PAMARKOL-965043 format. One line per 2 residues: for each residue x, y, z of N, C-alpha, C. Coordinates in nm, 4 decimals. Atoms other than C-alpha are relative to their C-alpha. Layout:
<nodes>
X:Y:Z:X:Y:Z:X:Y:Z | ...
</nodes>
This chain:
<nodes>
0.1549:-0.0022:-0.0397:6.4843:15.2127:-4.3467:-0.0606:-0.0863:-0.1282 | 0.0529:0.1422:0.0319:6.2560:14.9063:-4.4305:-0.1573:0.0426:0.0076
0.1462:-0.0378:0.0450:5.9098:14.9957:-4.6196:-0.0393:-0.1444:-0.0400 | 0.1106:0.0981:0.0325:5.6436:14.7209:-4.6357:-0.1292:0.0559:0.0223
0.1884:0.0235:0.0020:5.2811:14.7094:-4.7371:-0.0655:-0.1419:0.0242 | 0.0687:0.1621:-0.0006:5.0601:14.4355:-4.6031:-0.1785:0.0044:-0.0230
0.1047:0.0662:0.0132:4.7040:14.3496:-4.6608:-0.1050:-0.0601:0.0881 | 0.0756:0.0363:-0.0726:4.4584:14.3770:-4.4394:-0.1702:0.0007:-0.0090
0.1451:0.0262:0.0364:4.0691:14.3058:-4.3809:-0.0325:0.1483:-0.0233 | 0.0518:-0.0812:0.0128:3.9693:14.6163:-4.5514:0.1033:0.1415:-0.0304
-0.1068:-0.0930:-0.0242:4.2937:14.8028:-4.5599:0.0789:-0.0213:-0.0443 | -0.2057:0.0579:0.0222:4.6736:14.7955:-4.6884:0.0327:0.1102:0.0805
-0.0753:-0.0466:-0.1218:4.8867:14.9146:-4.4050:0.1449:0.0409:-0.0709 | -0.1628:0.0071:0.0090:5.2458:15.0699:-4.4511:0.0427:-0.0071:0.1113
-0.1086:-0.0087:-0.1421:5.5057:15.0061:-4.1783:0.1501:0.0168:-0.0446 | -0.1098:-0.0276:0.0599:5.8102:15.1381:-4.2272:0.0934:-0.0406:0.1619
-0.0708:0.0818:-0.1143:6.0649:14.9583:-3.9935:-0.0589:-0.0245:0.1189 | 0.0722:0.0413:-0.0834:5.8247:14.7980:-3.7854:-0.0859:0.0721:0.0396
0.1093:-0.1026:-0.0614:5.5773:15.1159:-3.7091:-0.0852:0.0015:-0.0962 | 0.1140:-0.0339:0.1021:5.2695:15.1314:-3.8940:0.0133:0.1658:-0.0072
0.0031:-0.1225:0.0197:5.2628:15.4655:-4.0401:-0.1449:0.0908:-0.1157 | 0.1267:-0.0046:0.0864:4.9571:15.4630:-4.2985:-0.0883:-0.1105:-0.0077
0.1255:0.0310:0.0042:4.6646:15.3380:-4.4084:-0.0458:0.0119:-0.1205 | 0.1258:-0.0440:0.1258:4.4508:15.3129:-4.7407:-0.0843:-0.0762:0.0557
0.1326:0.1578:-0.0070:4.1092:15.1358:-4.6525:-0.0536:-0.0081:-0.1019 | 0.0780:0.0754:0.0875:3.8760:14.9737:-4.8537:-0.1158:-0.0485:0.0686
0.1130:0.0167:-0.0355:3.5354:14.8770:-4.9042:-0.0283:-0.1040:-0.1293 | 0.0230:0.1074:0.1424:3.4436:14.5339:-5.1342:-0.1557:0.0278:-0.0219
0.1230:0.0619:0.0290:3.1359:14.4611:-5.2934:-0.0274:-0.0135:-0.1573 | 0.0424:0.0601:0.1129:3.0613:14.2665:-5.5711:0.1604:-0.0546:-0.0989
-0.1576:0.0117:0.1090:3.3491:14.2491:-5.8557:0.0763:0.1544:0.0297 | -0.1055:-0.1186:-0.0165:3.4906:14.6283:-5.7049:0.0349:0.0161:0.1231
-0.0714:-0.0353:-0.1597:3.6981:14.7534:-5.4429:0.0217:0.1337:-0.0078 | 0.0395:-0.1564:0.0128:3.6004:15.1111:-5.3584:0.1021:0.0376:0.1698
-0.1333:-0.1177:-0.0770:3.9049:15.3563:-5.1973:-0.0819:0.0928:0.0733 | 0.0873:-0.0724:-0.0952:3.7557:15.5259:-4.8907:0.0476:0.0908:0.0751
-0.1005:-0.1213:-0.0877:4.0744:15.7213:-4.7199:0.0990:-0.0467:-0.0159 | -0.1902:0.0140:-0.0168:4.4552:15.7172:-4.6928:0.0110:0.0760:0.0776
-0.0530:-0.1180:-0.1168:4.5994:15.8732:-4.4001:0.1473:-0.0758:-0.0152 | -0.1334:0.0187:-0.0532:4.9783:15.8873:-4.3015:0.0014:0.0874:0.0554
-0.0367:-0.0004:-0.1436:5.1195:15.9469:-3.9794:0.0331:0.1415:0.0056 | 0.0184:-0.1037:0.0165:5.0969:16.3242:-3.9377:0.1705:0.0594:-0.0744
-0.1514:-0.0542:-0.0111:5.4933:16.3511:-3.8783:0.0497:-0.0503:-0.1611 | -0.0380:-0.0069:0.1133:5.5766:16.1742:-4.1845:-0.0392:0.0013:-0.1205
0.0340:-0.0661:0.1024:5.3762:16.3382:-4.4261:0.0796:0.0819:-0.1161 | -0.0670:-0.0340:0.0650:5.5532:16.4528:-4.7356:0.1195:0.0086:-0.0389
-0.1319:0.0889:0.0093:5.7954:16.2025:-4.7951:-0.0352:-0.0890:-0.1111 | 0.0124:0.0898:0.0836:5.6521:16.0173:-5.0586:-0.0788:-0.0996:0.0614
0.0713:0.2197:-0.0903:5.4588:15.6983:-4.8264:-0.1644:0.0053:-0.1056 | 0.0918:0.0654:0.0752:5.1330:15.7542:-4.9563:-0.0251:-0.0274:-0.1291
-0.0138:0.1006:0.1479:5.2008:15.7522:-5.2930:0.0328:-0.1844:-0.0256 | -0.0405:0.1340:-0.0182:5.4309:15.4294:-5.2013:-0.1327:-0.0860:0.0262
0.1183:0.0899:-0.0326:5.1148:15.3044:-5.0143:-0.1345:-0.0614:-0.1135 | 0.1389:-0.0622:0.1200:4.8426:15.3881:-5.3090:0.0554:-0.1140:-0.0966
-0.0582:0.0900:0.1497:5.0794:15.2329:-5.6046:0.0031:-0.1465:0.0751 | -0.0316:0.1817:-0.0960:5.1710:14.8869:-5.3337:-0.1669:-0.0772:-0.0377
0.0801:0.0839:-0.0273:4.8116:14.8234:-5.3035:-0.1071:-0.0148:-0.1670 | 0.0357:-0.0283:0.1154:4.7062:14.9243:-5.6717:0.0726:-0.1559:-0.0607
-0.0820:0.1132:0.0149:4.9916:14.6691:-5.7720:-0.0485:-0.1149:0.0212 | 0.0625:0.1349:-0.0415:4.8502:14.3951:-5.5511:-0.1469:-0.0329:-0.0654
0.1327:0.0834:0.0690:4.5167:14.3872:-5.7045:0.0013:-0.0176:-0.1603 | -0.0180:0.0024:0.1577:4.6210:14.4170:-6.0559:0.0388:-0.1510:-0.0101
-0.0696:0.1224:-0.0016:4.8564:14.0940:-5.9681:-0.1121:-0.0726:0.0388 | 0.0404:0.1282:-0.0754:4.6363:13.8666:-5.7262:-0.2164:0.0786:-0.0482
0.1621:0.0142:0.0040:4.2622:13.9887:-5.8460:-0.0624:0.0094:-0.1621 | 0.0683:-0.0251:0.1273:4.0149:14.0812:-6.1153:-0.0757:0.1232:0.0227
0.0888:-0.0580:-0.0430:3.8612:14.3208:-5.9078:0.0064:0.1547:-0.0867 | 0.0114:-0.1088:0.0915:3.7202:14.6902:-6.0692:0.0613:0.0665:0.1322
-0.0451:-0.0512:-0.1449:3.8881:14.9714:-5.8537:-0.0713:0.1480:-0.0317 | 0.0833:-0.1479:-0.0050:3.6780:15.2977:-5.7861:0.0552:0.0541:0.1697
-0.0821:-0.0776:-0.1063:3.7893:15.5580:-5.5291:-0.1278:0.1143:0.0497 | 0.0899:-0.1187:-0.1117:3.5497:15.7993:-5.2666:0.1295:0.0827:0.0294
-0.1517:-0.0230:-0.0902:3.9477:15.8326:-5.1288:0.0480:0.1239:-0.1103 | -0.0600:-0.1035:0.0961:4.0653:16.2220:-5.2737:0.1134:-0.0695:-0.0593
-0.1374:0.0121:0.0333:4.3937:16.1190:-5.2731:0.0205:-0.0818:-0.1072 | 0.0609:0.1117:0.0400:4.3045:15.7618:-5.4369:-0.0125:0.0515:-0.1352
0.0258:-0.0081:0.1492:4.1418:15.9491:-5.7158:0.0640:0.0889:-0.0879 | -0.0716:-0.1115:0.0585:4.3780:16.2038:-5.7749:0.1619:-0.0912:-0.0700
-0.0992:0.1271:0.0512:4.6808:15.9220:-5.7999:-0.0131:-0.0623:-0.1402 | 0.0475:0.0907:0.1030:4.4668:15.7420:-6.0347:0.0108:0.0966:-0.1355
0.0581:-0.1132:0.0718:4.4108:16.0629:-6.2263:0.1673:0.0219:-0.0877 | -0.1068:-0.0539:0.0596:4.7926:16.1566:-6.2649:0.0706:-0.1370:-0.0469
-0.1077:0.0767:0.0420:4.9129:15.8440:-6.3403:-0.0757:-0.1260:-0.0599 | 0.1420:0.0352:0.0718:4.7049:15.7127:-6.6344:0.0613:-0.1671:-0.0370
0.0209:0.1037:0.0227:4.8937:15.3322:-6.6438:-0.0852:-0.0913:0.0734 | 0.0930:0.0689:-0.0670:4.6431:15.2384:-6.3547:-0.1512:0.0292:-0.0850
0.1358:0.0261:0.0024:4.3398:15.3430:-6.5501:-0.0568:-0.0987:-0.0185 | 0.0451:0.0972:0.0268:4.2772:15.0224:-6.7130:-0.0872:-0.0748:0.1559
0.0619:0.1023:-0.0786:4.1930:14.8736:-6.3429:-0.0986:0.1528:0.0596 | 0.1480:-0.0974:-0.0096:3.8705:15.1550:-6.3623:-0.0874:-0.0075:-0.0420
0.0811:0.0913:0.0872:3.7354:14.9527:-6.6020:0.0224:-0.1317:-0.0624 | 0.0109:0.1264:0.0046:3.7990:14.6339:-6.5492:-0.1167:-0.0621:-0.0029
0.1187:0.0595:-0.0162:3.5340:14.3798:-6.6297:-0.1730:0.0949:-0.0289 | 0.1127:-0.0203:0.0402:3.3026:14.6326:-6.7608:-0.1049:-0.0523:-0.1621
0.0751:0.0760:0.1600:3.2409:14.4359:-7.1113:-0.1256:-0.0648:0.0650 | 0.0796:0.1529:-0.0717:3.0800:14.1432:-6.8587:-0.0852:0.1462:0.0539
0.1680:-0.1050:-0.0649:2.8334:14.4347:-6.6886:-0.0908:0.0523:-0.0898 | 0.0873:-0.0676:0.0932:2.7279:14.5863:-6.9983:-0.0841:-0.0904:-0.0824
0.0806:0.0962:0.0290:2.5789:14.2364:-7.1341:-0.0706:0.0032:0.0924
</nodes>
């Protein structure tokens, strides 16, 4: 099984063995990326694919940008709450905005 996550305009897409099986959509504004929706093919749910997808998206943001993360997507909000090692992404740049 080969899993990859690819960044497309306004979404990160999860691909399993060449087939798109999920996505997490986002909007960009100023210095913030807001995750709005996450979905995985219904036949492939409950296998950890959504977590793999969101983790890869957040890791990409951390490694390749200075964007602050926000989430209106319930799944991404839950992921961030359950993984304190990603909390820094929620407050990036807040010191600059406060001044």
